[in-house]
C-alpha positions as CSV (number, residue, x, y, z in Angstrom):
1,M,122.7,45.8,68.7
2,R,121.7,49.5,68.4
3,K,120.8,51.9,71.1
4,Y,117.3,53.2,71.0
5,D,115.1,55.5,73.1
6,T,111.3,55.0,73.2
7,T,109.2,57.8,74.7
8,F,105.6,57.0,75.5
9,I,102.8,58.8,77.2
10,I,100.6,57.0,79.7
11,D,97.0,58.3,80.3
12,G,97.3,60.9,83.1
13,T,94.1,60.0,84.8
14,I,95.1,56.5,86.0
15,Q,96.4,55.9,89.5
16,E,100.1,55.7,90.3
17,A,100.1,51.9,91.0
18,A,98.5,51.2,87.7
19,R,101.0,53.5,86.0
20,E,103.9,51.7,87.6
21,A,102.4,48.3,86.5
22,I,102.3,49.5,82.9
23,I,106.0,50.6,83.1
24,E,107.0,47.2,84.6
25,R,104.9,45.5,81.9
26,F,106.8,47.2,79.1
27,T,110.1,46.7,80.9
28,G,109.4,42.9,81.0
29,I,108.3,42.9,77.3
30,L,111.6,44.5,76.3
31,Q,113.6,42.1,78.4
32,K,111.6,39.1,77.0
33,L,112.4,40.3,73.5
34,G,116.1,40.3,74.4
35,A,116.8,44.0,74.8
36,E,119.2,45.4,77.4
37,I,117.6,48.3,79.3
38,D,120.1,51.0,80.2
39,Q,117.8,53.6,81.9
40,I,114.2,54.3,82.5
41,V,113.3,58.0,82.9
42,R,110.0,58.8,84.5
43,W,109.7,62.3,83.2
44,G,106.4,62.9,85.0
45,Q,102.9,64.3,84.7
46,R,102.7,67.0,82.0
47,T,100.0,69.0,80.2
48,M,100.0,68.0,76.6
49,A,100.1,70.6,73.8
50,Y,96.9,69.2,72.4
51,E,94.2,66.7,73.4
52,M,94.8,63.0,72.7
53,K,92.1,60.5,73.1
54,K,90.1,63.1,75.0
55,R,92.9,63.6,77.5
56,T,94.8,66.8,78.3
57,H,97.4,65.3,80.7
58,G,99.8,62.5,80.4
59,Y,102.6,60.8,82.3
60,Y,105.8,60.7,80.1
61,V,108.3,57.8,80.3
62,I,111.5,57.3,78.4
63,F,113.2,53.9,77.9
64,Y,116.9,53.9,76.8
65,Y,117.9,50.4,75.7
66,H,120.0,48.3,73.3
67,A,118.1,46.1,70.9
68,E,118.1,44.5,67.5
69,P,116.2,46.4,64.9
70,S,113.8,43.5,64.5
71,M,112.7,43.8,68.1
72,I,111.3,47.3,67.7
73,A,108.3,46.4,65.6
74,A,107.2,43.8,68.2
75,F,107.7,46.3,71.1
76,E,105.8,49.1,69.3
77,R,102.9,46.7,68.5
78,D,102.4,46.1,72.2
79,L,102.5,49.8,72.9
80,R,100.0,50.5,70.1
81,L,97.6,47.9,71.5
82,H,97.6,49.0,75.1
83,E,94.6,51.1,75.9
84,N,96.4,53.5,78.4
85,I,99.2,54.4,76.1
86,L,98.3,57.7,74.3
87,R,101.3,58.1,72.1
88,F,104.8,56.7,71.6
89,M,107.9,57.3,69.6
90,T,111.1,55.3,69.1
91,L,114.3,56.8,67.9
92,I,117.8,55.7,67.4
93,Y,119.6,57.2,70.5
94,E,122.6,59.4,69.6
95,G,123.8,60.1,73.1
96,K,122.1,63.5,73.2
97,H,119.9,63.7,76.3
98,P,118.1,67.1,76.4
99,E,118.8,69.2,79.6
100,Y,115.1,69.8,80.2
101,I,114.3,66.1,80.7
102,R,114.7,65.1,84.3
103,D,113.9,61.8,86.0
104,E,111.1,62.4,88.4
105,G,112.2,59.4,90.6
106,A,115.7,60.9,91.1
107,G,114.5,63.8,93.1
108,M,115.7,66.3,90.6
109,E,113.7,69.4,89.7
110,I,111.5,69.0,86.7
111,S,111.7,71.8,84.2
112,S,110.2,72.1,80.8
113,A,111.6,73.4,77.6
114,H,109.5,76.5,78.0
115,T,110.9,77.6,81.4
116,V,112.4,81.0,81.3
117,K,115.3,81.5,83.7
118,N,115.6,84.9,85.3
119,E,119.4,85.2,84.9
120,P,121.0,88.2,83.2
121,E,122.3,87.4,79.7
122,T,125.7,88.8,79.3
123,D,126.4,87.4,75.9
124,L,123.9,89.6,74.1
125,E,125.2,92.5,72.1
126,E,123.7,96.0,72.4
127,P,121.9,97.0,69.2
128,D,123.7,99.6,67.1
129,L,121.7,102.8,67.4
130,S,124.3,105.1,66.0
131,V,122.5,105.2,62.6
132,E,120.5,108.5,62.3
133,D,117.4,107.6,60.5
134,E,113.7,107.3,61.3
135,E,113.7,103.5,61.7
136,S,116.4,103.6,64.5
137,E,114.6,106.4,66.3
138,E,111.3,104.4,66.2
139,Y,113.1,101.3,67.5
140,L,114.6,103.4,70.4
141,E,111.1,104.8,71.3
142,E,109.6,101.3,71.2
143,E,112.3,100.0,73.5
144,T,111.9,102.7,76.1
145,D,108.1,102.6,76.1
146,T,108.0,98.9,76.9
147,A,110.7,98.8,79.5
148,L,109.5,97.3,82.8
149,P,110.2,99.0,86.1
150,V,112.9,97.5,88.3
151,E,111.6,96.2,91.6
152,D,113.4,96.3,94.9
153,D,114.2,93.1,96.8
154,E,112.1,94.3,99.7
155,T,108.6,93.1,100.0
156,E,105.6,95.3,100.8
157,E,105.5,94.1,104.4
158,E,109.1,95.1,105.0
159,K,108.5,98.6,103.6
160,E,105.5,99.0,105.9
161,K,107.5,98.0,109.0
162,E,110.1,100.8,108.3
């Protein structure tokens, strides 16, 4: 048996009870086919990059399971035929779970791949501006023109009180 992960997107407009019924249905289908489910990750409601079946939001679910390769075709057939499944993808799982995928049911913070953390980056090297030519001077001017002002931690209300 190989380890697989199947990610599928459920229509974002359906109710939570119907969504859970769909997840349970596909859990049962996998078990009926003889697969061993390791983990079900409810990634949550997300805005999709582009419209699918006239929908802009979807609920993402990931199944991690062990199955025979012959079971995948039958499972994907059921996913393809279900009217509330917008997209799906099955991959051979290689043990690499991306950091940005969090289980909504585990109470963990959901973050996306596009989230920017406001932490100082200490590993970046300073650009070498010691070269005296026109290009390096233009680069230096561009950098200083676009710099953002540093804000104090105090809010406007605290400043007014003082």
